[in-house]
N, CA, C and O atoms as a DFTB+ gen file, in Angstrom:
380 C
 N C O
     1  1     -78.905    -102.870     -30.618
     2  2     -79.804    -103.321     -29.589
     3  2     -79.732    -104.834     -29.406
     4  3     -80.094    -105.345     -28.347
     5  1     -79.267    -105.557     -30.433
     6  2     -79.170    -107.008     -30.338
     7  2     -78.180    -107.418     -29.259
     8  3     -78.382    -108.426     -28.582
     9  1     -77.115    -106.646     -29.095
    10  2     -76.122    -106.944     -28.077
    11  2     -76.695    -106.873     -26.680
    12  3     -76.320    -107.659     -25.810
    13  1     -77.607    -105.930     -26.460
    14  2     -78.231    -105.784     -25.148
    15  2     -79.066    -107.007     -24.816
    16  3     -79.012    -107.516     -23.696
    17  1     -79.847    -107.487     -25.798
    18  2     -80.681    -108.661     -25.574
    19  2     -79.854    -109.902     -25.309
    20  3     -80.204    -110.721     -24.460
    21  1     -78.766    -110.040     -26.030
    22  2     -77.885    -111.187     -25.848
    23  2     -77.237    -111.151     -24.471
    24  3     -77.178    -112.172     -23.786
    25  1     -76.751    -109.981     -24.059
    26  2     -76.107    -109.893     -22.749
    27  2     -77.123    -110.112     -21.633
    28  3     -76.773    -110.651     -20.583
    29  1     -78.359    -109.707     -21.837
    30  2     -79.403    -109.930     -20.846
    31  2     -79.674    -111.421     -20.688
    32  3     -79.873    -111.901     -19.572
    33  1     -79.681    -112.157     -21.799
    34  2     -79.882    -113.604     -21.744
    35  2     -78.734    -114.291     -21.015
    36  3     -78.949    -115.220     -20.237
    37  1     -77.519    -113.828     -21.272
    38  2     -76.341    -114.396     -20.603
    39  2     -76.448    -114.176     -19.099
    40  3     -76.209    -115.091     -18.311
    41  1     -76.806    -112.969     -18.711
    42  2     -76.924    -112.642     -17.287
    43  2     -78.019    -113.484     -16.646
    44  3     -77.830    -114.020     -15.554
    45  1     -79.150    -113.603     -17.309
    46  2     -80.253    -114.386     -16.755
    47  2     -79.900    -115.859     -16.645
    48  3     -80.343    -116.528     -15.711
    49  1     -79.118    -116.374     -17.567
    50  2     -78.781    -117.795     -17.536
    51  2     -77.685    -118.120     -16.520
    52  3     -77.638    -119.236     -16.002
    53  1     -76.807    -117.161     -16.230
    54  2     -75.711    -117.440     -15.301
    55  2     -75.974    -116.926     -13.888
    56  3     -75.300    -117.348     -12.948
    57  1     -76.925    -116.037     -13.725
    58  2     -77.200    -115.434     -12.419
    59  2     -77.462    -116.464     -11.310
    60  3     -76.866    -116.349     -10.239
    61  1     -78.331    -117.469     -11.525
    62  2     -78.569    -118.446     -10.453
    63  2     -77.294    -119.191     -10.045
    64  3     -77.072    -119.448      -8.862
    65  1     -76.469    -119.530     -11.020
    66  2     -75.219    -120.249     -10.737
    67  2     -74.252    -119.366      -9.947
    68  3     -73.597    -119.836      -9.016
    69  1     -74.167    -118.104     -10.315
    70  2     -73.269    -117.164      -9.637
    71  2     -73.749    -116.930      -8.198
    72  3     -72.945    -116.919      -7.266
    73  1     -75.040    -116.746      -8.028
    74  2     -75.579    -116.541      -6.677
    75  2     -75.369    -117.786      -5.811
    76  3     -75.065    -117.672      -4.624
    77  1     -75.530    -118.964      -6.398
    78  2     -75.282    -120.203      -5.658
    79  2     -73.820    -120.291      -5.232
    80  3     -73.520    -120.735      -4.124
    81  1     -72.914    -119.871      -6.105
    82  2     -71.487    -119.859      -5.758
    83  2     -71.209    -118.892      -4.610
    84  3     -70.430    -119.200      -3.708
    85  1     -71.843    -117.730      -4.647
    86  2     -71.651    -116.751      -3.574
    87  2     -72.134    -117.341      -2.246
    88  3     -71.456    -117.207      -1.227
    89  1     -73.294    -117.988      -2.252
    90  2     -73.796    -118.645      -1.033
    91  2     -72.834    -119.744      -0.575
    92  3     -72.619    -119.933       0.622
    93  1     -72.264    -120.458      -1.532
    94  2     -71.314    -121.526      -1.195
    95  2     -70.088    -120.950      -0.475
    96  3     -69.603    -121.534       0.494
    97  1     -69.594    -119.808      -0.951
    98  2     -68.464    -119.153      -0.281
    99  2     -68.842    -118.739       1.140
   100  3     -68.051    -118.904       2.069
   101  1     -70.041    -118.207       1.307
   102  2     -70.476    -117.785       2.645
   103  2     -70.638    -118.985       3.583
   104  3     -70.297    -118.902       4.763
   105  1     -71.156    -120.093       3.061
   106  2     -71.251    -121.314       3.879
   107  2     -69.862    -121.847       4.215
   108  3     -69.620    -122.312       5.329
   109  1     -68.959    -121.778       3.252
   110  2     -67.580    -122.213       3.495
   111  2     -66.974    -121.406       4.640
   112  3     -66.322    -121.965       5.522
   113  1     -67.191    -120.097       4.625
   114  2     -66.671    -119.237       5.693
   115  2     -67.317    -119.582       7.027
   116  3     -66.634    -119.637       8.050
   117  1     -68.621    -119.814       7.027
   118  2     -69.340    -120.132       8.265
   119  2     -68.832    -121.436       8.896
   120  3     -68.725    -121.539      10.118
   121  1     -68.526    -122.414       8.062
   122  2     -68.134    -123.740       8.544
   123  2     -66.622    -123.959       8.543
   124  3     -66.168    -125.087       8.735
   125  1     -65.842    -122.914       8.334
   126  2     -64.403    -123.056       8.143
   127  2     -63.692    -123.525       9.412
   128  3     -63.939    -123.010      10.503
   129  1     -62.815    -124.500       9.251
   130  2     -61.932    -124.986      10.313
   131  2     -60.517    -125.007       9.752
   132  3     -60.201    -125.853       8.915
   133  1     -59.655    -124.086      10.199
   134  2     -58.292    -124.067       9.658
   135  2     -57.485    -125.262      10.148
   136  3     -57.834    -125.904      11.138
   137  1     -56.414    -125.541       9.446
   138  2     -55.556    -126.678       9.789
   139  2     -54.965    -126.538      11.187
   140  3     -54.788    -127.537      11.885
   141  1     -54.657    -125.310      11.605
   142  2     -54.047    -125.119      12.923
   143  2     -55.073    -125.212      14.034
   144  3     -54.744    -125.622      15.148
   145  1     -56.312    -124.838      13.749
   146  2     -57.373    -124.943      14.738
   147  2     -57.416    -123.824      15.761
   148  3     -58.249    -123.858      16.667
   149  1     -56.548    -122.840      15.646
   150  2     -56.557    -121.760      16.627
   151  2     -57.636    -120.736      16.269
   152  3     -57.971    -120.551      15.099
   153  1     -58.163    -120.088      17.282
   154  2     -59.207    -119.095      17.082
   155  2     -58.710    -117.937      16.230
   156  3     -59.436    -117.437      15.371
   157  1     -57.482    -117.512      16.463
   158  2     -56.906    -116.390      15.712
   159  2     -56.829    -116.732      14.215
   160  3     -57.192    -115.912      13.372
   161  1     -56.361    -117.932      13.891
   162  2     -56.278    -118.349      12.483
   163  2     -57.666    -118.477      11.878
   164  3     -57.892    -118.091      10.731
   165  1     -58.592    -119.021      12.655
   166  2     -59.956    -119.169      12.161
   167  2     -60.539    -117.821      11.788
   168  3     -61.094    -117.669      10.700
   169  1     -60.422    -116.841      12.671
   170  2     -60.992    -115.522      12.424
   171  2     -60.322    -114.843      11.219
   172  3     -60.994    -114.204      10.409
   173  1     -59.014    -114.984      11.111
   174  2     -58.296    -114.374       9.988
   175  2     -58.718    -115.003       8.663
   176  3     -58.937    -114.293       7.682
   177  1     -58.833    -116.323       8.631
   178  2     -59.168    -117.008       7.388
   179  2     -60.632    -116.809       7.011
   180  3     -60.949    -116.675       5.829
   181  1     -61.527    -116.789       7.995
   182  2     -62.938    -116.510       7.720
   183  2     -63.084    -115.094       7.169
   184  3     -63.835    -114.870       6.219
   185  1     -62.378    -114.153       7.754
   186  2     -62.395    -112.778       7.251
   187  2     -61.889    -112.697       5.827
   188  3     -62.442    -111.967       5.005
   189  1     -60.843    -113.443       5.537
   190  2     -60.280    -113.453       4.181
   191  2     -61.284    -114.029       3.179
   192  3     -61.468    -113.472       2.097
   193  1     -61.926    -115.130       3.531
   194  2     -62.906    -115.758       2.640
   195  2     -64.041    -114.779       2.337
   196  3     -64.415    -114.599       1.178
   197  1     -64.582    -114.153       3.370
   198  2     -65.697    -113.210       3.181
   199  2     -65.272    -111.995       2.366
   200  3     -66.002    -111.540       1.486
   201  1     -64.081    -111.472       2.667
   202  2     -63.582    -110.291       1.951
   203  2     -63.350    -110.618       0.486
   204  3     -63.722    -109.834      -0.388
   205  1     -62.747    -111.754       0.206
   206  2     -62.482    -112.142      -1.181
   207  2     -63.781    -112.362      -1.946
   208  3     -63.918    -111.913      -3.084
   209  1     -64.729    -113.047      -1.328
   210  2     -66.014    -113.285      -1.991
   211  2     -66.690    -111.959      -2.323
   212  3     -67.142    -111.749      -3.449
   213  1     -66.754    -111.083      -1.357
   214  2     -67.411    -109.796      -1.568
   215  2     -66.711    -108.981      -2.643
   216  3     -67.357    -108.470      -3.558
   217  1     -65.415    -108.861      -2.539
   218  2     -64.639    -108.054      -3.480
   219  2     -64.732    -108.597      -4.905
   220  3     -65.031    -107.853      -5.839
   221  1     -64.477    -109.883      -5.066
   222  2     -64.430    -110.450      -6.415
   223  2     -65.804    -110.510      -7.070
   224  3     -65.927    -110.270      -8.271
   225  1     -66.834    -110.827      -6.298
   226  2     -68.166    -110.871      -6.892
   227  2     -68.629    -109.481      -7.303
   228  3     -69.246    -109.322      -8.357
   229  1     -68.339    -108.474      -6.488
   230  2     -68.707    -107.094      -6.862
   231  2     -67.881    -106.606      -8.052
   232  3     -68.399    -105.938      -8.947
   233  1     -66.610    -106.942      -8.051
   234  2     -65.710    -106.518      -9.119
   235  2     -66.152    -107.099     -10.473
   236  3     -66.008    -106.446     -11.506
   237  1     -66.680    -108.303     -10.461
   238  2     -67.045    -108.984     -11.702
   239  2     -68.535    -108.872     -12.032
   240  3     -68.998    -109.496     -12.987
   241  1     -69.281    -108.100     -11.270
   242  2     -70.731    -108.000     -11.456
   243  2     -71.128    -107.409     -12.806
   244  3     -72.190    -107.746     -13.330
   245  1     -70.312    -106.547     -13.375
   246  2     -70.664    -105.864     -14.619
   247  2     -70.244    -106.633     -15.870
   248  3     -70.496    -106.173     -16.984
   249  1     -69.624    -107.769     -15.712
   250  2     -69.156    -108.535     -16.874
   251  2     -70.351    -109.128     -17.613
   252  3     -71.246    -109.709     -16.999
   253  1     -70.358    -108.977     -18.936
   254  2     -71.457    -109.516     -19.741
   255  2     -70.987    -110.529     -20.780
   256  3     -71.812    -111.176     -21.426
   257  1     -69.680    -110.676     -20.951
   258  2     -69.144    -111.650     -21.901
   259  2     -69.322    -113.053     -21.332
   260  3     -68.799    -113.366     -20.262
   261  1     -70.057    -113.891     -22.048
   262  2     -70.408    -115.222     -21.551
   263  2     -69.178    -116.078     -21.245
   264  3     -69.132    -116.755     -20.217
   265  1     -68.203    -116.050     -22.114
   266  2     -66.999    -116.866     -21.895
   267  2     -66.219    -116.387     -20.669
   268  3     -65.689    -117.198     -19.910
   269  1     -66.153    -115.095     -20.484
   270  2     -65.460    -114.548     -19.321
   271  2     -66.203    -114.893     -18.031
   272  3     -65.580    -115.208     -17.017
   273  1     -67.515    -114.835     -18.072
   274  2     -68.324    -115.220     -16.903
   275  2     -68.074    -116.682     -16.568
   276  3     -67.872    -117.028     -15.404
   277  1     -68.086    -117.540     -17.579
   278  2     -67.840    -118.971     -17.351
   279  2     -66.445    -119.211     -16.790
   280  3     -66.260    -120.082     -15.940
   281  1     -65.463    -118.444     -17.258
   282  2     -64.095    -118.580     -16.743
   283  2     -64.039    -118.191     -15.263
   284  3     -63.375    -118.860     -14.472
   285  1     -64.727    -117.122     -14.890
   286  2     -64.756    -116.706     -13.482
   287  2     -65.502    -117.737     -12.624
   288  3     -65.120    -117.979     -11.479
   289  1     -66.541    -118.330     -13.161
   290  2     -67.269    -119.375     -12.427
   291  2     -66.352    -120.571     -12.196
   292  3     -66.305    -121.110     -11.090
   293  1     -65.625    -120.989     -13.226
   294  2     -64.683    -122.111     -13.066
   295  2     -63.609    -121.785     -12.028
   296  3     -63.242    -122.634     -11.216
   297  1     -63.111    -120.550     -12.062
   298  2     -62.100    -120.138     -11.087
   299  2     -62.659    -120.194      -9.670
   300  3     -61.981    -120.671      -8.759
   301  1     -63.877    -119.717      -9.474
   302  2     -64.498    -119.736      -8.141
   303  2     -64.708    -121.163      -7.663
   304  3     -64.425    -121.479      -6.508
   305  1     -65.202    -122.028      -8.541
   306  2     -65.401    -123.431      -8.167
   307  2     -64.076    -124.091      -7.811
   308  3     -64.000    -124.878      -6.868
   309  1     -63.038    -123.770      -8.565
   310  2     -61.714    -124.312      -8.305
   311  2     -61.192    -123.844      -6.943
   312  3     -60.625    -124.634      -6.187
   313  1     -61.384    -122.574      -6.638
   314  2     -60.908    -122.035      -5.356
   315  2     -61.626    -122.694      -4.180
   316  3     -61.016    -122.949      -3.142
   317  1     -62.907    -122.965      -4.340
   318  2     -63.661    -123.641      -3.274
   319  2     -63.109    -125.039      -3.059
   320  3     -62.854    -125.443      -1.924
   321  1     -62.925    -125.775      -4.140
   322  2     -62.428    -127.147      -4.024
   323  2     -61.002    -127.193      -3.460
   324  3     -60.689    -128.056      -2.640
   325  1     -60.150    -126.279      -3.891
   326  2     -58.782    -126.234      -3.367
   327  2     -58.769    -125.868      -1.886
   328  3     -57.992    -126.426      -1.111
   329  1     -59.622    -124.938      -1.496
   330  2     -59.696    -124.549      -0.081
   331  2     -60.128    -125.733       0.771
   332  3     -59.559    -125.980       1.835
   333  1     -61.123    -126.458       0.308
   334  2     -61.587    -127.633       1.059
   335  2     -60.508    -128.712       1.118
   336  3     -60.253    -129.293       2.173
   337  1     -59.884    -128.971      -0.018
   338  2     -58.909    -130.058      -0.095
   339  2     -57.634    -129.775       0.704
   340  3     -57.161    -130.630       1.452
   341  1     -57.087    -128.581       0.540
   342  2     -55.815    -128.253       1.179
   343  2     -55.965    -127.555       2.524
   344  3     -54.978    -127.379       3.239
   345  1     -57.172    -127.159       2.878
   346  2     -57.401    -126.524       4.170
   347  2     -56.873    -125.104       4.277
   348  3     -56.599    -124.617       5.374
   349  1     -56.732    -124.449       3.149
   350  2     -56.284    -123.057       3.160
   351  2     -57.133    -122.251       2.176
   352  3     -57.320    -122.674       1.035
   353  1     -57.642    -121.113       2.598
   354  2     -58.477    -120.317       1.703
   355  2     -57.677    -119.419       0.762
   356  3     -58.244    -118.801      -0.139
   357  1     -56.380    -119.348       0.966
   358  2     -55.561    -118.415       0.200
   359  2     -55.313    -118.942      -1.210
   360  3     -55.243    -120.149      -1.444
   361  1     -55.183    -118.008      -2.130
   362  2     -54.942    -118.350      -3.529
   363  2     -53.666    -119.151      -3.678
   364  3     -52.676    -118.910      -2.987
   365  1     -53.705    -120.096      -4.582
   366  2     -52.497    -120.885      -4.825
   367  2     -51.506    -120.052      -5.625
   368  3     -51.886    -119.172      -6.396
   369  1     -50.247    -120.345      -5.425
   370  2     -49.200    -119.641      -6.162
   371  2     -49.107    -120.198      -7.571
   372  3     -49.256    -121.402      -7.778
   373  1     -48.865    -119.340      -8.524
   374  2     -48.713    -119.775      -9.914
   375  2     -47.361    -120.450     -10.083
   376  3     -46.369    -120.047      -9.475
   377  1     -47.338    -121.466     -10.905
   378  2     -46.078    -122.184     -11.144
   379  2     -45.280    -121.500     -12.203
   380  3     -44.188    -121.955     -12.543
């Protein structure tokens, strides 16, 4: 039963941060301006941002390992910053 209490504390401590990240992704999609500026590119990239946010947040909702949650939070923050900096919402290629 100790594991349940610990995982509950982890969820309670990270939930506000995760929800804030989800809102940040939705705001990013709402305010998105692609490098090309065409309506078609805008709609495709906004759709991608929303789809990725929805899919990944739902996929990771059941995770209770604190270190894994923190790793996913860092990845999400990194993706937001890279999207803003490079003007592309798509995942970067691994080197």
